[in-house]
C-alpha positions as CSV (number, residue, x, y, z in Angstrom):
1,M,44.0,25.4,-36.8
2,F,44.6,21.2,-36.8
3,C,42.4,18.0,-36.1
4,G,43.4,16.0,-32.9
5,G,42.4,13.1,-34.9
6,C,44.2,13.1,-38.5
7,G,46.5,15.9,-38.3
8,D,44.5,17.9,-41.0
9,I,43.9,21.7,-41.0
10,Y,40.1,22.9,-39.8
11,R,38.4,24.7,-42.5
12,R,36.1,27.8,-41.7
13,I,33.1,27.2,-43.7
14,K,29.3,28.5,-44.2
15,W,26.7,25.9,-43.2
16,N,23.6,25.1,-44.1
17,N,21.9,22.6,-41.6
18,R,18.0,22.0,-42.2
19,G,17.9,25.3,-43.8
20,L,19.5,27.2,-40.6
21,K,23.0,29.2,-41.8
22,S,25.8,29.3,-39.5
23,T,29.8,29.3,-39.8
24,V,31.2,26.6,-38.1
25,W,34.9,24.8,-38.6
26,R,35.5,21.4,-39.8
27,C,38.4,19.2,-40.4
28,A,39.2,19.0,-44.0
29,C,39.5,15.4,-44.0
30,R,36.5,14.8,-42.7
31,V,34.9,17.5,-45.2
32,E,36.9,15.7,-48.2
33,H,36.0,12.2,-47.5
34,G,33.4,12.1,-45.2
35,K,33.3,10.6,-41.9
36,N,35.2,7.3,-43.3
37,G,38.0,10.0,-43.7
38,C,38.2,11.8,-40.4
39,N,35.2,11.6,-37.6
40,A,36.3,14.8,-35.8
41,R,33.6,17.0,-34.3
42,T,32.7,20.1,-36.1
43,L,32.9,22.9,-34.1
44,A,30.7,25.7,-34.3
45,E,32.6,29.3,-34.7
46,D,31.3,31.0,-31.5
47,V,32.0,28.2,-29.3
48,L,35.8,28.0,-30.8
49,Q,36.2,31.7,-30.1
50,E,34.8,31.8,-26.2
51,A,37.4,28.3,-25.8
52,V,40.4,30.4,-27.1
53,W,39.3,33.5,-25.2
54,M,39.1,31.3,-22.2
55,A,42.9,30.1,-22.7
56,I,44.1,33.2,-23.3
57,N,42.3,34.8,-19.9
58,E,43.6,31.7,-18.3
59,T,47.2,32.6,-19.3
60,F,46.6,35.9,-18.2
61,Q,45.8,34.9,-15.0
62,E,49.8,34.0,-15.4
63,K,51.0,36.9,-16.7
64,D,54.2,37.2,-14.5
65,E,55.2,33.8,-15.0
66,V,54.6,33.9,-19.2
67,L,56.4,36.9,-19.2
68,A,59.7,35.5,-17.1
69,I,59.2,32.3,-19.4
70,L,59.5,34.6,-22.8
71,R,62.0,36.9,-21.3
72,E,64.2,33.8,-20.4
73,N,63.3,31.9,-24.3
74,I,64.5,35.3,-25.6
75,Q,67.9,35.2,-23.9
76,S,68.5,31.6,-24.7
77,T,68.2,32.3,-28.6
78,L,70.7,35.4,-28.2
79,E,73.0,33.2,-26.2
80,E,73.4,30.9,-29.3
81,D,76.1,32.7,-31.8
82,T,75.6,31.7,-35.4
83,E,78.1,34.7,-36.2
84,N,80.8,32.4,-35.1
85,R,79.8,29.5,-36.3
86,A,79.4,31.0,-39.4
87,E,83.0,32.8,-39.0
88,E,84.6,29.2,-38.2
89,I,82.8,27.9,-41.4
90,H,84.2,31.0,-43.6
91,G,88.0,30.2,-42.1
92,K,87.3,26.4,-43.1
93,I,86.4,27.0,-46.5
94,R,89.2,29.4,-47.0
95,S,91.9,26.8,-45.4
96,L,90.6,24.1,-47.8
97,Q,90.8,26.2,-51.1
98,G,94.2,27.0,-50.3
99,K,94.2,23.2,-49.6
100,L,92.4,22.9,-53.6
101,L,95.0,25.0,-55.0
102,S,97.9,23.0,-53.8
103,Q,96.1,19.6,-55.0
104,V,95.7,20.3,-58.5
105,N,97.4,17.6,-59.9
106,S,95.7,15.0,-57.9
107,Q,91.8,14.4,-59.0
108,D,91.0,12.8,-56.1
109,S,92.1,14.7,-53.6
110,V,90.6,17.8,-55.3
111,D,87.0,16.4,-55.9
112,D,86.9,15.3,-52.1
113,V,88.2,19.0,-51.2
114,G,85.7,20.4,-53.5
115,N,82.6,18.4,-52.1
116,E,84.1,19.3,-48.8
117,I,83.6,23.0,-49.4
118,L,80.3,23.0,-51.2
119,R,79.1,20.8,-47.7
120,L,80.5,23.9,-45.7
121,R,78.9,26.6,-47.7
122,E,75.9,25.0,-47.4
123,E,75.9,24.6,-43.5
124,K,76.9,28.5,-43.7
125,E,73.5,29.5,-45.8
126,G,71.8,26.8,-43.0
127,L,73.2,29.4,-40.3
128,F,72.2,32.4,-42.1
129,Q,68.8,31.1,-42.5
130,E,68.8,29.6,-39.0
131,K,69.5,33.1,-37.7
132,S,67.1,35.1,-40.0
133,A,64.5,32.7,-38.4
134,K,65.7,33.7,-34.6
135,E,65.3,37.3,-35.4
136,D,61.6,36.4,-36.8
137,W,61.1,34.6,-33.3
138,R,62.6,37.3,-31.5
139,K,60.6,40.0,-32.7
140,R,57.2,37.9,-32.1
141,M,58.1,37.4,-28.7
142,N,58.9,41.0,-27.8
143,E,55.7,42.0,-29.3
144,M,54.2,38.8,-27.1
145,I,55.8,41.0,-24.5
146,G,54.8,44.8,-25.4
147,F,50.9,43.2,-25.4
148,L,51.2,41.4,-21.8
149,E,53.2,44.4,-20.4
150,T,50.4,46.6,-21.4
151,S,47.5,44.7,-20.7
152,S,46.2,45.0,-17.4
153,C,42.9,43.3,-17.8
154,A,41.8,40.0,-19.0
155,L,39.9,39.7,-22.2
156,T,36.1,40.2,-22.3
157,E,34.9,39.1,-25.8
158,Y,36.9,37.2,-28.5
159,E,39.4,39.6,-30.5
160,E,41.2,38.4,-33.2
161,K,43.9,40.8,-33.3
162,Y,44.9,39.3,-30.0
163,V,45.0,36.0,-31.0
164,R,47.0,36.4,-33.8
165,I,50.0,37.8,-31.8
166,L,49.5,35.3,-28.6
167,V,48.4,32.1,-30.6
168,E,50.9,29.4,-32.2
169,R,48.4,26.8,-33.4
170,I,45.2,25.6,-31.6
171,T,44.3,21.6,-32.3
172,I,40.6,20.0,-31.8
173,F,39.9,17.4,-29.8
174,D,36.7,15.1,-29.2
175,D,36.7,16.3,-25.8
176,H,38.6,19.7,-25.7
177,L,41.2,22.1,-27.8
178,K,44.7,22.6,-27.0
179,V,45.7,26.3,-27.7
180,D,49.7,26.5,-28.0
181,F,50.8,30.5,-27.5
182,K,53.6,31.7,-29.3
183,S,55.3,31.4,-26.1
184,G,55.7,28.2,-25.9
185,I,53.1,27.7,-23.3
186,S,49.9,25.2,-23.8
187,V,46.8,25.1,-22.1
188,D,43.5,22.4,-22.6
189,I,40.3,24.3,-22.7
190,Q,36.9,22.1,-22.5
191,A,34.6,23.7,-25.4
192,R,30.8,23.4,-25.6
193,K,29.7,20.6,-27.9
194,E,26.7,22.4,-29.2
195,L,26.6,22.9,-33.0
196,P,24.0,25.5,-34.5
197,Q,20.6,23.3,-35.0
């Protein structure tokens, strides 16, 4: 969860307001620096949970559309072939290594070729990291698809496990919350203003 004003994270805090204990979420910048640091709202936990399950239910109403978007996102990710790009880089490295051996007597050329080989190795490593990140993302999307396909009705109350499966990020503004789902869909929800008295 993030602050829509300053961008800092929101923290879960046990609050004692005039003798009444409750759990609230507050911007970390405001907690540490007061209103001078950030003027973001404090959000009661029950208000936050209600807004999040409302966003999930709003998305559930368009379940077929969400599933189509998820499948399309996964397909476009599959089409980007990092294996071929990595093999192409590997071929360039082999070619440059041969060139390097043939130019041993010319120090300037050796340095240039050596630097290019190092750059290509870093690029290749970046491709493998990209591939790993895509596999992780694809796994999360498939989990989300499985959840949506097997769930037949809207949520009646906040459930943490569903939020963790579906929600990527929550941004809290003064007048609304923006819930970003892992599918790439965003929903703006008006949240009650009241705090524990």
